[in-house]
N, C-alpha and C positions, 0 to 999 in steps of 0.2 A: 504494500500500500504506500502510496507516495506521501507519507506522513510520518515524521519522526515521533517516537513515543514520548518525547520530552515535552515539546511545545507545539507539535504539529507542523514543523518546518517541512518544506517540499524537498524530499530526498532526491527527486529527479534533477534538482538544481545543485546538488552536492558534488563533491569531487570524489571519484572512485580511485582508491589506492589499494592494490593487492586484493584482498578478499573483503573489503569494507567500503562503505561510502560515508563521507563526513557530512553531517547535516549543515546546511549553509547558515543556520541561525546561531547555533551555539557550539558547533564543532563536535557534537557527539558522533562517535563512530558506530555505525550500524553494520553488523555482519550481513553480507550478501546471501550466505547460505541459510542462515537461521532467522534473520530479521531482528536479532537481539542486539541491544547496546552493549558495548564493550565496557568492562570494569574500568573505573569505579562506578560508571553510570549503570542504570538498570531500567529494564522495560523492553518490550518487543513490539514490532509492527507486524501485522499479518503478512504472510507469504502466500504466493500463488503458484500453482503448477503451470509450467509453460512447455510448449512444444514448438519447434521450428519446422515448418512444412513448406517446401518450395520457396524458402526465403522469407516467409511470413511468420510472425510470432503468433501462436494460437494460445488462447486462454479459455478456460472452462466458464461458460456464462453462469452456470448455477453457483460455482464457487465464488465468482465475482459478486453475484447478487447476495450471497450469504455473508461475505466478509467485507466488501467494499462499502461500508457505511461511513458517513461523515461523523466522527466522534465528537466534533465540536457541536454540531447540530443536535446530536443525540443528548449530549450533556445539557445543552440549553433547554431542551424539551423536558428534562427530568425535574 
């Protein structure tokens, strides 16, 4: 999910180095394999299964529907 577990920063705008991506807001490093913040930070962002077919990246629509919610909007509604 394109959202850091810390403050919701857009991970797609972060810098990838090795097997992690640095959140552009506060520089938390999120593991690409597991979606979890590296110590000493804590928290995880949902991961999604992907498949590359004919050069296109394929995602599972049901998985996206289940996990790709906007946590900010969900929190605001609670």
